[in-house]
C-alpha positions in Angstrom: 0.7 -22.1 9.1 -1.1 -18.9 8.1 -4.2 -20.0 10.0 -2.2 -20.4 13.2 -0.8 -16.9 12.7 -4.3 -15.4 12.5 -5.7 -17.6 15.3 -3.0 -16.3 17.6 -4.7 -12.9 17.4 -8.0 -14.3 18.8 -8.9 -14.9 22.4 -11.8 -16.9 23.7 -14.2 -13.9 23.2 -12.7 -13.3 19.8 -12.0 -9.6 20.3 -8.6 -9.0 22.0 -6.8 -5.7 21.4 -5.0 -5.6 18.1 -1.2 -5.5 18.4 1.0 -3.2 16.2 2.4 -6.2 14.4 -1.1 -7.5 13.7 -2.0 -4.1 12.2 1.2 -3.9 10.3 0.9 -7.3 8.7 -2.7 -6.5 7.9 -1.6 -3.3 6.1 1.2 -4.9 4.1 -0.7 -8.1 3.2 -3.8 -6.0 2.6 -1.8 -4.0 0.1 -0.7 -7.1 -1.8 -4.3 -8.5 -1.7 -5.7 -5.3 -3.1 -3.0 -5.2 -5.8 -3.6 -8.9 -6.9 -7.4 -8.5 -6.8 -7.5 -5.2 -8.6 -5.0 -6.1 -11.3 -7.6 -8.4 -13.0 -9.9 -5.5 -13.8 -7.3 -2.7 -14.3 -8.2 -0.4 -17.1 -11.7 -1.8 -17.3 -14.8 0.3 -16.8 -17.4 -0.5 -14.1 -19.8 -1.5 -16.9 -17.3 -3.8 -18.5 -16.5 -5.4 -15.1 -20.2 -5.9 -14.4 -20.8 -7.5 -17.9 -17.9 -9.9 -17.4 -17.9 -10.7 -13.7 -21.0 -9.3 -12.2 -19.0 -8.2 -9.1 -15.4 -9.1 -9.3 -14.7 -10.9 -6.1 -11.7 -13.3 -6.4 -8.0 -13.3 -7.0 -7.8 -15.0 -10.3 -5.1 -13.3 -12.2 -5.5 -12.5 -15.9 -6.2 -8.9 -16.9 -4.2 -6.9 -19.4 -1.0 -8.1 -17.8 -2.0 -11.8 -18.1 -1.1 -12.4 -14.5 -1.0 -15.8 -12.8 -3.5 -16.2 -9.9 -2.0 -14.6 -6.8 0.6 -12.6 -8.7 1.1 -8.9 -7.7 2.2 -5.9 -9.8 4.5 -3.0 -9.3 2.6 -1.6 -6.4 3.7 -4.4 -4.1 7.1 -5.2 -5.7 8.2 -1.6 -5.6 7.2 -1.3 -2.0 9.3 -4.4 -1.2 12.2 -2.7 -3.0 11.9 0.4 -0.8 11.6 -1.9 2.3 14.7 -3.8 1.3 16.6 -0.6 1.0 15.6 0.5 4.5 16.5 -2.8 6.0 19.8 -2.9 4.2 20.7 0.6 5.4 19.4 -0.2 8.9 17.8 3.2 8.7 17.7 5.7 5.8 20.0 6.2 2.8 18.2 7.8 -0.1 20.8 6.7 -2.6 20.4 3.1 -1.4 16.6 3.6 -2.0 17.3 4.8 -5.6 19.7 1.9 -6.2 17.0 -0.5 -5.1 14.6 1.1 -7.5 17.1 0.7 -10.3 17.6 -3.0 -9.4 13.8 -3.4 -9.3 13.4 -2.0 -12.8 16.4 -3.9 -14.2 14.7 -7.1 -13.0 12.0 -6.5 -15.6 8.9 -6.2 -13.3 5.6 -7.2 -14.7 4.7 -3.5 -15.0 6.4 -0.2 -14.5 4.6 3.2 -14.8 6.0 5.8 -17.2 6.7 8.3 -14.5 8.5 5.8 -12.3 10.5 4.6 -15.3 11.4 8.2 -16.3 12.5 9.1 -12.8 14.6 5.9 -12.3 16.3 6.4 -15.7 17.1 10.1 -14.8 18.8 8.9 -11.6 20.8 6.3 -13.6 22.0 8.9 -16.0 22.4 11.9 -13.8 22.6 10.6 -10.2 20.0 13.1 -9.2 17.8 12.1 -6.3 14.9 14.4 -6.9 12.7 14.7 -10.0 12.2 18.3 -11.3 8.7 19.7 -11.0 6.6 18.4 -13.8 2.9 18.8 -14.5 2.9 15.2 -15.8 4.0 13.7 -12.5 0.7 13.9 -10.7 0.3 10.2 -10.8 0.0 7.7 -7.9 3.3 5.9 -8.3 5.0 7.5 -5.4 2.1 6.9 -3.0 1.6 3.2 -3.9 5.0 2.1 -2.6 5.4 4.1 0.5 4.2 1.8 3.3 7.7 0.6 4.3 8.7 4.2 5.1 5.7 4.3 7.5 6.5 1.0 9.1 10.2 1.7 9.5 9.9 5.1 11.1 6.5 4.9 12.8 7.9 6.1 16.2 9.1 9.5 14.7 6.4 11.2 12.5 8.6 14.1 11.4 11.3 11.6 10.2 8.7 9.4 8.6 7.2 12.2 6.6 10.6 13.5 5.5 11.5 10.0 4.2 8.0 9.7 2.6 8.6 12.8 0.6 12.2 11.9 -0.3 11.4 8.5 -1.7 8.4 9.9 -3.6 10.4 12.7 -5.2 13.0 10.3 -6.7 10.4 9.8 -9.4 7.5 12.2 -8.9 8.0 16.0 -8.9 4.5 17.3 -8.2 2.8 19.1 -5.3 -0.3 16.9 -5.5 1.8 13.8 -5.3 3.6 15.2 -2.2 0.3 16.2 -0.5 -1.3 12.8 -1.1 1.8 10.9 0.0 2.1 12.8 3.3 -1.7 12.5 4.0 -1.8 8.7 3.3 1.4 8.2 5.4 -0.1 10.1 8.3 -3.4 8.3 8.0 -1.8 4.9 7.8 0.4 5.7 10.8 -2.6 6.8 12.8 -4.5 3.6 12.1 -1.4 1.5 12.9 -1.2 3.2 16.2 -4.8 2.3 16.9 -6.0 6.0 16.8 -9.0 4.9 14.6 -11.3 6.5 12.1 -11.7 9.8 13.9 -8.0 10.5 13.4 -8.1 9.3 9.8 -11.1 11.5 9.1 -9.3 14.5 10.6 -6.3 14.0 8.3 -8.5 13.6 5.3 -10.4 16.8 6.2 -7.1 18.7 6.6 -6.0 17.5 3.2 -9.2 18.6 1.6 -8.9 22.0 3.3 -5.4 22.4 1.9 -6.3 21.2 -1.5 -10.0 21.0 -2.2 -9.6 18.8 -5.3 -9.0 15.9 -2.8 -12.3 16.4 -1.1 -14.4 13.2 -1.2 -17.5 15.4 -1.4 -16.4 16.1 -5.0 -16.1 12.4 -5.8 -17.7 11.5 -9.1 -16.5 7.9 -9.4 -13.2 8.3 -11.4 -10.5 5.9 -10.4 -7.7 6.7 -12.8 -3.9 6.9 -12.0 -4.2 10.7 -11.6 -3.5 11.1 -7.9 -6.7 13.1 -7.2 -8.9 10.4 -8.7 -6.9 7.6 -6.9 -7.2 9.2 -3.5 -10.8 10.2 -3.9 -11.7 6.6 -4.8 -9.7 5.2 -1.9 -11.0 7.7 0.7 -14.6 8.0 -0.4 -15.1 4.2 0.0 -13.0 4.1 3.2 -15.3 6.4 5.0 -18.5 4.7 3.7 -17.7 1.0 4.3 -17.2 -0.8 7.6 -15.4 -4.0 6.8 -12.3 -5.1 4.8 -14.0 -7.1 2.1 -16.9 -4.8 1.2 -14.6 -1.8 1.1 -12.0 -3.5 -1.1 -14.7 -4.8 -3.5 -16.2 -1.4 -3.8 -12.9 0.1 -4.7 -11.6 -2.5 -7.3 -15.0 -2.7 -9.0 -14.6 1.0 -10.0 -12.0 -0.4 -12.4 -9.4 1.8 -14.2 -6.2 1.9 -12.1 -7.7 -0.8 -9.9 -4.4 -2.5 -8.8 -3.2 0.7 -7.2 -6.6 1.8 -5.7 -7.0 -1.7 -4.5 -3.5 -1.8 -3.0 -4.0 1.5 -1.1 -7.5 0.4 0.1 -6.1 -2.9 1.3 -3.3 -1.0 3.1 -5.7 1.3 5.0 -8.3 -1.4 5.8 -5.5 -3.8 7.0 -4.1 -1.1 9.2 -7.5 -0.4 10.6 -8.8 -3.9 11.1 -5.6 -6.0 11.4 -4.5 -9.3 10.0 -7.5 -11.2 11.3 -9.9 -9.2 9.1 -8.3 -10.3 5.8 -10.4 -12.9 4.1 -8.5 -16.2 4.3 -9.4 -17.2 0.8 -7.6 -14.1 -0.4 -4.6 -14.7 1.8 -4.3 -18.3 0.5 -4.6 -17.1 -3.1 -1.6 -14.8 -2.8 1.7 -16.1 -4.2 3.3 -17.9 -1.2 6.8 -16.5 -1.8 5.5 -13.0 -2.0 3.4 -13.5 1.2 6.5 -14.8 3.0 8.6 -11.8 1.9 6.0 -9.4 3.2 5.8 -11.1 6.5 9.5 -11.2 7.0 10.0 -7.6 5.8 7.2 -6.3 8.0 9.0 -7.7 11.1 12.3 -6.3 10.0 11.0 -2.8 9.5 9.2 -2.7 12.8 12.3 -4.1 14.6 14.5 -1.2 13.2 12.8 1.5 15.3 10.2 0.0 17.6 11.7 -3.2 18.9 8.6 -5.0 17.7 8.7 -7.8 15.2 11.1 -10.3 16.6 10.4 -13.8 18.0 9.6 -12.7 21.6 7.3 -10.4 23.3 4.5 -10.4 20.8 1.7 -13.0 20.3 2.3 -13.1 16.6 6.0 -13.6 16.7 7.6 -16.7 15.4 4.8 -17.8 13.1 6.0 -18.8 9.7 4.2 -18.6 6.4 2.9 -21.9 5.1 
């Protein structure tokens, strides 16, 4: 049961060191939670959210996509497609990644962003694995799906970042997308390794120094799909909240592209705080099949290059989804 999976991370004093698997499951399940929670209020303004929900707090589905409670969007399902490609290749094969994106789109996902759709169709027609530079490609679609590249290549940062850029450029040809993708990959990896907020802050500061538009000091509350707005929303609240739930609620209640800002916030907070910090009511609300796929894929990805994730040697190993 899921409760047993979480309880295995707790000792008598309640505060054992977090394992890598605990942080990885926290990140991936956190991504799905943020996606499902935020999708309800996607494209709403904060004032509209307040008028309808007060503070939007629960995974209830609905929204413009008319989702079932616990259903996720393209943020989670496209990440799973990337992860499946990595697992199938037992490493990295960019053409396999592109083919999985094609299969994902052909399966008629509940949503597919215009830039992702355009890039996948270009690959289908031309076989090209990199989108040309395009001023219209500064969206967040490459960033939202990248977690499997971090998990699969966590022990080799140079390789991880090369694959991060490669998978993103299949659909997004823009410097800002590249910068954000690399920064979030580095930040997530640092949190998964237990390097904490100091390391995360240093990476965010480095990004802002490279491209001042990403500075959270410039944040004015916009949470659109433009990658600068997305990352500012996610990082501003990340550095001003100290627990998973309050952070995620602050992000999704900004509205606009709330499924993606929520997914990225859940990913970072899950990597920071681990599986045990995810509110159980939100875990229970996720679609059980989706939750199970995430748990299985997380272990598969970690096993490829770290040897972690199997049924022995880790206090979380062997626990099944309910």
